[in-house]
TORVEXPA-225600 format. One record per residue (C-alpha): x, y, z; residue number from 0. Coordinates in nm, 4 decimals, always signed. Layout:
# residues N
((X, Y, Z), NUM)
...
END
This chain:
# residues 266
((-2.6639, +0.5981, +1.8393), 0)
((-2.6151, +0.9741, +1.8280), 1)
((-2.5601, +1.2314, +1.5564), 2)
((-2.2616, +1.4474, +1.6483), 3)
((-2.1311, +1.5681, +1.3125), 4)
((-2.1003, +1.9399, +1.2543), 5)
((-2.3120, +2.1164, +0.9950), 6)
((-2.0027, +2.1503, +0.7751), 7)
((-1.9364, +1.7767, +0.7926), 8)
((-2.2939, +1.6936, +0.6989), 9)
((-2.2484, +1.8841, +0.3728), 10)
((-1.9798, +1.6414, +0.2568), 11)
((-2.0880, +1.3903, -0.0026), 12)
((-1.9445, +1.0473, +0.0744), 13)
((-1.8775, +0.7459, -0.1419), 14)
((-2.0841, +0.4310, -0.1355), 15)
((-1.9044, +0.1702, +0.0765), 16)
((-1.9624, -0.1993, +0.0130), 17)
((-1.8142, -0.4935, +0.2094), 18)
((-1.6404, -0.7410, -0.0222), 19)
((-1.4497, -1.0669, +0.0076), 20)
((-1.2390, -1.2835, -0.2186), 21)
((-1.0177, -1.5909, -0.1933), 22)
((-0.6542, -1.5490, -0.1001), 23)
((-0.3655, -1.7533, -0.2425), 24)
((-0.3975, -2.0248, +0.0227), 25)
((-0.7757, -2.0386, +0.0171), 26)
((-0.8242, -1.7990, +0.3085), 27)
((-1.1063, -1.5512, +0.2783), 28)
((-0.9813, -1.1934, +0.2489), 29)
((-1.2184, -0.9134, +0.3492), 30)
((-1.2279, -0.5498, +0.2542), 31)
((-1.4335, -0.2437, +0.1659), 32)
((-1.4983, -0.1088, -0.1828), 33)
((-1.5562, +0.2643, -0.2342), 34)
((-1.7412, +0.3932, -0.5396), 35)
((-1.8962, +0.7243, -0.6308), 36)
((-2.2759, +0.7227, -0.6126), 37)
((-2.4040, +0.7198, -0.9678), 38)
((-2.0694, +0.6090, -1.1114), 39)
((-2.1164, +0.5101, -1.4751), 40)
((-2.0920, +0.1319, -1.4492), 41)
((-2.0958, +0.0981, -1.8296), 42)
((-1.7462, +0.2482, -1.8409), 43)
((-1.4192, +0.1192, -1.7000), 44)
((-1.2478, +0.3239, -1.4290), 45)
((-0.8979, +0.3182, -1.2742), 46)
((-0.8759, +0.1445, -0.9386), 47)
((-0.6663, +0.1741, -0.6254), 48)
((-0.5807, -0.0584, -0.3388), 49)
((-0.5381, +0.1986, -0.0645), 50)
((-0.3346, +0.2223, +0.2535), 51)
((-0.2115, -0.1382, +0.2642), 52)
((-0.0523, -0.2547, +0.5899), 53)
((-0.0097, -0.5467, +0.8315), 54)
((-0.1638, -0.6083, +1.1748), 55)
((-0.4990, -0.4787, +1.2992), 56)
((-0.7935, -0.4183, +1.0670), 57)
((-0.6892, -0.1966, +0.7781), 58)
((-1.0378, -0.1602, +0.6332), 59)
((-1.1281, +0.0336, +0.9470), 60)
((-0.8453, +0.2802, +0.8758), 61)
((-0.9996, +0.3908, +0.5497), 62)
((-1.1475, +0.7359, +0.5392), 63)
((-1.0814, +1.0693, +0.3796), 64)
((-0.8383, +0.9655, +0.1081), 65)
((-1.0519, +0.6733, -0.0053), 66)
((-1.3676, +0.8845, -0.0187), 67)
((-1.1840, +1.1638, -0.1993), 68)
((-1.0381, +0.9317, -0.4638), 69)
((-1.3778, +0.7778, -0.5273), 70)
((-1.5813, +1.0969, -0.5230), 71)
((-1.3468, +1.3384, -0.6982), 72)
((-1.1226, +1.1201, -0.9139), 73)
((-1.3797, +0.8589, -1.0221), 74)
((-1.1582, +0.5786, -0.8920), 75)
((-1.2794, +0.2456, -0.7611), 76)
((-1.1022, +0.2135, -0.4266), 77)
((-1.0401, -0.1005, -0.2243), 78)
((-0.9298, -0.1134, +0.1397), 79)
((-0.8222, -0.4648, +0.2372), 80)
((-0.7544, -0.6593, +0.5586), 81)
((-0.4504, -0.8561, +0.4480), 82)
((-0.2640, -1.1320, +0.6306), 83)
((-0.2044, -1.0732, +1.0038), 84)
((-0.5212, -0.8658, +1.0427), 85)
((-0.7089, -0.9121, +1.3665), 86)
((-1.0419, -1.0863, +1.3960), 87)
((-0.9764, -1.3862, +1.1689), 88)
((-0.8117, -1.6272, +1.4099), 89)
((-0.4593, -1.6972, +1.5253), 90)
((-0.3432, -1.8813, +1.2138), 91)
((-0.4362, -1.5866, +0.9921), 92)
((-0.2937, -1.3343, +1.2351), 93)
((+0.0452, -1.5072, +1.2560), 94)
((+0.0390, -1.6424, +0.9021), 95)
((+0.3079, -1.4148, +0.7610), 96)
((+0.5898, -1.5570, +0.9749), 97)
((+0.8857, -1.5670, +0.7349), 98)
((+0.6345, -1.4735, +0.4656), 99)
((+0.6331, -1.0939, +0.4942), 100)
((+0.6116, -0.9451, +0.1481), 101)
((+0.5462, -1.2901, +0.0046), 102)
((+0.2079, -1.4232, +0.1126), 103)
((+0.0605, -1.0745, +0.1619), 104)
((+0.1909, -0.9664, -0.1789), 105)
((+0.0126, -1.2682, -0.3239), 106)
((-0.2973, -1.1426, -0.1434), 107)
((-0.2444, -0.7971, -0.2926), 108)
((-0.2298, -0.9552, -0.6374), 109)
((-0.5490, -1.1467, -0.5569), 110)
((-0.7101, -0.8154, -0.4584), 111)
((-0.5962, -0.6667, -0.7886), 112)
((-0.7440, -0.9578, -0.9792), 113)
((-1.0689, -0.9162, -0.7863), 114)
((-1.0826, -0.5528, -0.8920), 115)
((-0.9933, -0.6376, -1.2513), 116)
((-1.2805, -0.8860, -1.2615), 117)
((-1.5317, -0.6076, -1.2028), 118)
((-1.6848, -0.4955, -1.5355), 119)
((-1.6462, -0.1267, -1.4383), 120)
((-1.2725, -0.1458, -1.3548), 121)
((-0.9763, -0.0998, -1.5878), 122)
((-0.7700, -0.4059, -1.5081), 123)
((-0.4618, -0.2467, -1.6657), 124)
((-0.4826, +0.0620, -1.4438), 125)
((-0.4792, -0.0615, -1.0854), 126)
((-0.2553, +0.1107, -0.8315), 127)
((-0.1421, +0.0420, -0.4758), 128)
((+0.0015, +0.2540, -0.1965), 129)
((+0.0975, +0.2257, +0.1683), 130)
((+0.3009, +0.3743, +0.4533), 131)
((+0.5728, +0.2102, +0.6667), 132)
((+0.4969, -0.1639, +0.6420), 133)
((+0.2515, -0.0597, +0.3740), 134)
((+0.5345, +0.1104, +0.1875), 135)
((+0.7366, -0.2081, +0.2190), 136)
((+0.4417, -0.4091, +0.0885), 137)
((+0.4014, -0.1681, -0.2035), 138)
((+0.7706, -0.2024, -0.2908), 139)
((+0.7538, -0.5811, -0.2751), 140)
((+0.4387, -0.5826, -0.4884), 141)
((+0.5971, -0.3793, -0.7678), 142)
((+0.9450, -0.5321, -0.7489), 143)
((+0.8448, -0.8985, -0.7263), 144)
((+0.5250, -0.8915, -0.9336), 145)
((+0.6074, -0.6698, -1.2316), 146)
((+0.3143, -0.5996, -1.4582), 147)
((+0.0474, -0.6530, -1.1936), 148)
((+0.0191, -0.2946, -1.0673), 149)
((+0.0485, -0.0020, -1.3052), 150)
((+0.1618, +0.2380, -1.0310), 151)
((+0.2477, +0.2430, -0.6630), 152)
((+0.3484, +0.4888, -0.3916), 153)
((+0.5654, +0.3650, -0.1051), 154)
((+0.5920, +0.5989, +0.1944), 155)
((+0.8525, +0.5545, +0.4710), 156)
((+0.9281, +0.2017, +0.3540), 157)
((+1.1360, -0.0680, +0.5131), 158)
((+1.3507, -0.1922, +0.2257), 159)
((+1.5965, -0.4134, +0.4164), 160)
((+1.4819, -0.5889, +0.7343), 161)
((+1.8438, -0.6273, +0.8477), 162)
((+1.8468, -0.2549, +0.9267), 163)
((+1.5180, -0.2499, +1.1176), 164)
((+1.4274, -0.2970, +1.4839), 165)
((+1.5570, -0.6344, +1.6090), 166)
((+1.2672, -0.6771, +1.8541), 167)
((+1.0229, -0.6540, +1.5609), 168)
((+1.2121, -0.8657, +1.3105), 169)
((+1.3145, -1.1579, +1.5313), 170)
((+0.9483, -1.2368, +1.6038), 171)
((+0.8741, -1.2533, +1.2310), 172)
((+1.1975, -1.3570, +1.0584), 173)
((+1.4368, -1.4868, +1.3247), 174)
((+1.7863, -1.3512, +1.3833), 175)
((+2.0083, -1.1982, +1.1177), 176)
((+2.3055, -1.4073, +1.2267), 177)
((+2.1315, -1.7420, +1.1765), 178)
((+1.8390, -1.6606, +0.9436), 179)
((+1.9898, -1.4242, +0.6866), 180)
((+1.8177, -1.6047, +0.3990), 181)
((+1.4771, -1.5022, +0.5301), 182)
((+1.5815, -1.1417, +0.5740), 183)
((+1.7081, -1.1375, +0.2163), 184)
((+1.4023, -1.3165, +0.0779), 185)
((+1.1628, -1.0732, +0.2459), 186)
((+1.3474, -0.7471, +0.1673), 187)
((+1.2716, -0.5253, -0.1361), 188)
((+1.6382, -0.4369, -0.1753), 189)
((+1.6993, -0.7953, -0.2923), 190)
((+1.4713, -0.7346, -0.5926), 191)
((+1.5774, -0.3804, -0.6885), 192)
((+1.6158, -0.4700, -1.0556), 193)
((+1.2629, -0.6054, -1.0868), 194)
((+1.0770, -0.2769, -1.1323), 195)
((+0.8853, -0.2512, -1.4598), 196)
((+0.6028, -0.0176, -1.3570), 197)
((+0.5620, +0.3285, -1.1997), 198)
((+0.6899, +0.3708, -0.8434), 199)
((+0.7151, +0.6808, -0.6238), 200)
((+0.9360, +0.6472, -0.3141), 201)
((+0.8562, +0.8955, -0.0337), 202)
((+1.0460, +0.9352, +0.2942), 203)
((+1.1033, +1.1849, +0.5748), 204)
((+1.4754, +1.2505, +0.6103), 205)
((+1.4524, +1.2696, +0.9915), 206)
((+1.2672, +0.9389, +1.0235), 207)
((+1.3900, +0.7643, +1.3408), 208)
((+1.1695, +0.4559, +1.2990), 209)
((+1.2395, +0.3483, +0.9431), 210)
((+1.5589, +0.5367, +0.8671), 211)
((+1.5841, +0.7382, +0.5467), 212)
((+1.8838, +0.5205, +0.4588), 213)
((+1.6412, +0.2388, +0.3709), 214)
((+1.4928, +0.4356, +0.0830), 215)
((+1.8327, +0.5803, -0.0126), 216)
((+1.9924, +0.2355, -0.0367), 217)
((+1.7048, +0.1005, -0.2448), 218)
((+1.7349, +0.4015, -0.4747), 219)
((+2.1044, +0.3311, -0.5295), 220)
((+2.0400, -0.0368, -0.5977), 221)
((+1.7754, +0.0597, -0.8523), 222)
((+2.0085, +0.3116, -1.0141), 223)
((+2.2780, +0.0441, -1.0363), 224)
((+2.0229, -0.1908, -1.1926), 225)
((+1.9293, +0.0686, -1.4536), 226)
((+1.5627, +0.0964, -1.3572), 227)
((+1.3741, +0.4234, -1.3301), 228)
((+1.1574, +0.5511, -1.0478), 229)
((+1.0318, +0.8710, -0.8847), 230)
((+1.1195, +1.0027, -0.5416), 231)
((+1.0086, +1.2678, -0.2909), 232)
((+1.1898, +1.3548, +0.0338), 233)
((+1.0736, +1.5645, +0.3282), 234)
((+1.3834, +1.7332, +0.4821), 235)
((+1.2364, +1.8195, +0.8245), 236)
((+0.9983, +1.5309, +0.8823), 237)
((+1.0102, +1.2048, +1.0740), 238)
((+0.8158, +0.8820, +1.0196), 239)
((+0.4776, +1.0537, +1.0407), 240)
((+0.5547, +1.3294, +0.7873), 241)
((+0.3168, +1.5232, +1.0046), 242)
((+0.4328, +1.8854, +1.0045), 243)
((+0.1671, +2.1473, +0.9454), 244)
((+0.2646, +2.1932, +0.5818), 245)
((+0.4078, +1.8461, +0.5171), 246)
((+0.1011, +1.6322, +0.5970), 247)
((-0.1359, +1.7908, +0.3420), 248)
((+0.1511, +1.8015, +0.0931), 249)
((+0.2363, +1.4328, +0.1218), 250)
((-0.1240, +1.3152, +0.1067), 251)
((-0.1901, +1.5312, -0.1985), 252)
((+0.1331, +1.4073, -0.3581), 253)
((+0.0303, +1.0429, -0.3137), 254)
((-0.3034, +1.0999, -0.4855), 255)
((-0.1616, +1.3308, -0.7538), 256)
((+0.0914, +1.0694, -0.8563), 257)
((-0.1568, +0.7834, -0.8626), 258)
((-0.4204, +0.9843, -1.0463), 259)
((-0.1741, +1.1045, -1.3093), 260)
((-0.0429, +0.7552, -1.3730), 261)
((-0.3670, +0.5581, -1.3516), 262)
((-0.5705, +0.8007, -1.5601), 263)
((-0.3444, +0.7738, -1.8650), 264)
((-0.5136, +0.6280, -2.1771), 265)
END
């Protein structure tokens, strides 16, 4: 209704944004936004990225600078998706990951990857995924339980074992550790540490008081014990937000650098 952008902002060239939808594993319709560079050569195949995955609320609305940058400057096809538990699609969809965290939404992530791979201008063998907090957890579960689907992933501040997370949060989604341990194990990346076949970067702030750094450290040790290889990046003076004046641009650049380097390989 008004135009309030600064002159500097108006000089930015933004990606084309297109609403998309595809069928989820249980027949539900999954919605999202696809970002492409205006004038992108559609006769060639480009690497693709499922960006900033999460649970709750509408993730497509979160998309912004990183998605536009990846599309405009790295020639990536970028997808932002409203996975299971997003708002605005009814109660069943919103609560549909009860005892299914990292299971049904990982299946939806794979469906999103297959949607991307079906596009004639996307390299189906070079699709990446990344997320923060629950999104980091979802990235870990995607790579550990669905090897070969995603060529690369970046997991920031990830929950890797729900038994070590906030009881108020977990009991509403998994039950209680004392009586429902099987669900905690089934929905935790640490249970699948030996499953990694692709490229994974684990990122965590060492002062994180929401998802403790020990979650990433324990997953790292399990993966070492399993003989699988991964990459890691720690921020010694940062908490869950990794938001210090030097840390925030560094972590965002590191996420994109890693994905670009991996997904742009021949």
